[in-house]
C-alpha positions in Angstrom: 0.0 0.0 0.0 1.3 3.4 -1.0 0.8 6.0 1.7 -0.3 9.6 0.9 3.2 11.0 1.6 5.3 8.2 -0.2 6.8 8.6 -3.6 3.9 7.7 -6.0 4.7 8.9 -9.5 7.9 10.3 -11.0 7.6 12.7 -13.9 10.7 13.9 -15.7 12.0 15.4 -18.9 12.9 18.5 -20.8 10.8 21.5 -19.7 9.4 19.6 -16.7 8.6 21.2 -13.5 9.6 24.8 -14.0 13.0 23.8 -15.3 13.8 21.4 -12.4 13.6 18.5 -14.9 11.9 16.1 -12.5 9.2 15.9 -9.8 8.1 13.0 -7.6 4.5 13.2 -6.7 2.9 11.7 -3.6 -0.5 10.1 -3.7 -2.0 13.2 -2.0 -0.4 15.5 -4.7 -1.7 13.2 -7.5 -5.2 13.2 -6.0 -5.1 17.0 -5.7 -4.8 17.3 -9.5 -8.0 17.6 -11.6 -9.7 14.2 -11.6 -11.6 12.5 -14.4 -13.3 9.2 -15.0 -13.4 6.7 -17.9 -15.7 3.7 -17.9 -14.5 1.0 -20.2 -13.8 -2.7 -20.7 -10.2 -3.9 -21.0 -8.7 -7.1 -22.3 -7.5 -7.9 -18.8 -10.7 -7.4 -16.8 -14.2 -8.8 -16.9 -17.0 -6.4 -17.8 -16.9 -2.6 -17.7 -15.2 -0.7 -14.9 -15.0 3.0 -14.0 -11.4 4.3 -13.6 -10.6 7.5 -11.9 -7.4 9.5 -12.2 -5.7 12.3 -14.1 -5.9 12.8 -17.9 -2.5 12.2 -19.5 -2.9 15.6 -21.4 -3.4 17.4 -18.0 -0.3 15.8 -16.5 1.7 16.8 -19.6 0.4 20.4 -19.5 0.7 20.8 -15.7 4.3 19.7 -15.6 5.4 21.3 -18.9 6.6 18.2 -20.7 8.0 19.0 -24.1 7.8 16.1 -26.6 5.6 14.3 -28.9 5.5 11.2 -26.8 6.1 10.0 -23.2 7.7 6.9 -21.9 5.3 5.2 -19.5 7.4 3.1 -17.1 6.1 0.2 -14.9 7.5 -1.1 -11.6 9.0 -4.1 -13.4 10.8 -1.9 -16.0 8.3 -2.6 -18.7 7.7 0.6 -20.7 5.8 1.8 -23.7 6.0 5.0 -25.8 2.7 6.8 -25.6 2.1 9.4 -28.3 0.8 12.6 -26.7 -1.5 12.8 -29.8 -3.4 9.9 -28.2 -4.1 12.0 -25.1 -5.1 15.0 -27.2 -7.5 13.0 -29.3 -8.9 10.7 -26.6 -9.4 10.9 -22.8 -6.4 8.7 -22.0 -6.4 8.4 -18.2 -3.6 7.8 -15.7 -5.9 5.9 -13.3 -5.4 5.5 -9.6 -8.8 3.9 -8.8 -11.1 1.2 -10.3 -14.7 1.3 -9.2 -13.8 3.7 -6.4 -11.1 1.4 -5.0 -7.4 2.3 -5.0 -5.4 0.2 -7.5 -2.8 -2.0 -5.8 0.2 -3.9 -7.2 -2.1 -7.0 -7.3 -4.7 -5.3 -9.5 -2.5 -3.3 -11.8 -1.7 -0.3 -9.6 -0.5 2.0 -8.2 -1.4 3.6 -11.5 -2.6 2.3 -14.8 -2.7 4.0 -18.2 -6.3 3.5 -19.4 -7.5 4.1 -23.0 -11.3 4.5 -23.4 -11.7 1.3 -25.5 -15.5 1.0 -25.0 -16.2 4.5 -26.2 -13.7 4.4 -29.1 -13.8 0.9 -30.7 -10.9 2.0 -33.1 -8.6 1.9 -30.0 -9.4 -1.8 -29.2 -6.2 -3.0 -31.0 -2.9 -4.5 -29.8 -1.0 -1.3 -30.5 -3.1 0.6 -28.0 -3.3 -2.3 -25.6 0.5 -2.3 -25.4 0.4 1.4 -24.3 -1.9 0.6 -21.4 0.9 0.3 -18.9 -0.1 -1.0 -15.5 1.9 -0.8 -12.3 2.9 2.6 -13.6 5.5 4.5 -11.5 7.1 6.9 -14.0 6.4 9.2 -17.0 9.3 10.6 -18.9 9.2 12.9 -21.9 11.4 11.6 -24.7 
């Protein structure tokens, strides 16, 4: 379990964080950002679920990342390049909760990149599935 004042999400890259290059958010700081919800099915879960978190485009804007894509990094060093164009075109969510419950390592947390597959059937393809990084702990501009 990640506590409110523990390191929760590292964001880094050119232009990040008023020139500091990196910021480490706590859960409380992440939860203080504008929250959104996406209800969707995924290939890894049964039925539709409602995910709550911060839109990728809002994270990029808030922390001033300058690039055309970000590297979404999981706790096990898996990563995927996520084009920022995806976040501009669709409500791509960095989710912290599923159906009101905090995501844990056992159920793909602490964070999970969620694409709205149910609302946009064109996204229900392997290329987008591979960008839905779970156990997310870092976002880097490339």
